[in-house]
N, C-alpha and C positions, 0 to 999 in steps of 0.2 A: 511162072515169073521167077527170075533169079533173085536170091536173097541179098546178094552183094556183088561187088565188081569181080570180074574174071571167074564167075561161079563155075563155069564148065571146065576150067583148068585146075580148079581146086577141089571140086566135089569128091572125086574118087579117093584122093589121099585123105581127105578129112573123114570120110565115111570109114575107111580102112582103120584109121586111128580109133574112131569111136567104137568100132566093133570089138576092139580089144577090151573095152570097158563096159560092154553090154548095153551100149546106146545104139538105137536104130536109125536115128536121123538127126540132122542138124537142128531141126525145129524142136525135137525132144529136149535138146540141151536147154532151151529157154524155159521149158515146162519144169525141168529138174531144179534149175536155179531159183526160178520164181517161187516154187514150192518151199524152198529154204529161206525165202525173204531177200534174196539177192537179185537185184535188178541191174544187171550189167549194162543194159542200154543207158540207164540213167547215170550210172557211175562213169562210163566212158565218155558220154557226151558232156557230163559235168566237168570232166577234165580237159577235153578238147571238143568244143562245140562244132567245129568244122571237119571232124574226123570222117574218114570213109566208113561205109557200112561194113566192110570186112573187118575193121577194127572192133566194132561192137560185137560182131558174131565170133570173132576169134577169141575174145575174152569170155564170151558166153560158153563157148565150147570148152575152153580151158577151166572155167569155173565148175562146169558140169563134171569134167574129168576129176577135178579135185574132190568133189562131193562123192563121186562113184569110188574113188580111191579111199575114202574114209579119212581124209586129212583133217586133223583137229588142231594142228599148230599152223600158225600163219606162214612160217618159213617153208613148211612142207607143201602147204597149199600154193604158194607162189611157184615152186618148182613144178608142180603139177599143172599149173596154168600155162607154164612155158611149153608143156607138151601140146596143148591146144594151139598155142601161137605157132609152133612149128609146123603143125599140120596144115596151116594156111600158107606156108611158104610154097610157091609154085615150083613143081619138080623141074630141076635143071637150072633154077635161078641162083643168083649169088647168095640170096638169103637162105635158101635151102642148104647150099653147099657149106655155108659158114655157120649153119645152125643158129641163125639169129633168134628164132623163137625160144629155143632152149636157153640161149644165152640171156635173154631178157628175164625168163623165169628164174634162172639161177642168180641173176643179179638182184632181183626182188628178194629172193631167199636170203641172200647175204645181208641186205639191208635190214632184214627183220631178225637177223641173228645177233646176239649180244656180243659176239667176237668182233663185229664190225663197229668201230667207233665214229667214223667220219665218212661222208660221201661227198665228193667234189665233182660237180658239173663243170665240164669245159665248154663254156657257152659259145664263144666265137660269133659267127654270123647267125646262128640259130638261137640267139640269146633269149628271145621271147618264148620260143618253145621249151628251151631248157628251164626257164623261169616257171612255166606252168607245171613242169614235172617236179621242180624243187618245192613248189607250193604243196602239191599233193603228198610228197614224201614227209614234209614237215608236219603236215596235218594229221597223217595217218599212221606212219611208221611207229611213232612213240605210243600209240594205243595198245601195242602188244610187246613193247620193249620195257625192260626194267630200267635201263640207263638210256637217256635221251640220245638220239643220233644227231650228231652235228652235220649240218647241211651247208655246203659252201658252193657258191657260184663263182667261177673264176674264168680267166682267158679274155677278159674285157679291157678296154681302155678306161681310164678314169672317168670320163664324161659319160660313157655308155653305162658304166657301173652305177653311177649316181642316178642316172635317169631311170634305169630299170628298177633300182631300189625304191625310188620315189613312187613310181607307177605301181609297184607290186607290194609295197609296205615292207621291203627287206631292210637289213641293217647294212649301210654302206660303210666299208672299211677303207679309209684313205691310208695309203702306205708311202713310205719314203725309202728309196733304194740307195745303198752306199756301194758304188761299183768297186771301190778299193778293197773292201772286205767281203763283197758279194753277199751282203746281209740286208735284210729288209725288215722294217719295223712298222707297226701301226701307229700312226700319228693322231688319228681322229676316227671315232665311230659315231654314226648317225643313224639312229633307228627311226624308220618312217611309219611305224605302227606300234601298237602296244600288245599285239596278239601273237599267235603262233607264226605268222608270216615273218615277224621280226627276228625269228630264230634262224632264218636263212641269212647267212653272212655273204655279202657280195663285194668281191675285191676287184679293183681296177689296176691297170698298170701302164706306165709310160713306155716301157720297153720289154722285149722278150725275156731278158734275164730277171727283171723284176717279177714278171708274171710267173716264171718258173720257181722263183724263190719265195712266193707269197706264203706267209705262215698260215697254219690251219688253226 
């Protein structure tokens, strides 16, 4: 029985990657991670309950690789997880050609690095999916950082920004744009929770110039 979607198109590439790290099977990755107290299934589904099975297994493979590589720093582990994600990109696909898996791992590594001070999600029509990612970053990134990471949700209209802020407990930042000087200022901030979610700042815009000029 296949473990996840498009198993037959992914298996050979995944196993080839695992072989480099002395891992004999995809299932062994689960044993390796659970032995270290890392339940990737629980973590992934806790972030996105309707995720595909291949997402759960991709992160399981990535986490097993990080363990096998002996990663002790979060930023290094994130980059190693990206190797696992890349192994799940179907050969010949756009994701493989653009190295999406490695890109995700490197992005995670950047967010865990002290040299990165702010991360801005461009939400657009995928605003709720972006919000889920913002929540997890706000909750977890600072556990291994000395200086808190600023998390910003942008690219939304004012009404959408307020609604998403209320639903998720973010801080809604109402702005005002001056077209003559092409400057924008925050006129009001409303926090819809008192916890870590409020650390996510959500900006809305009435126009494209305002959205581009939103202060961080």
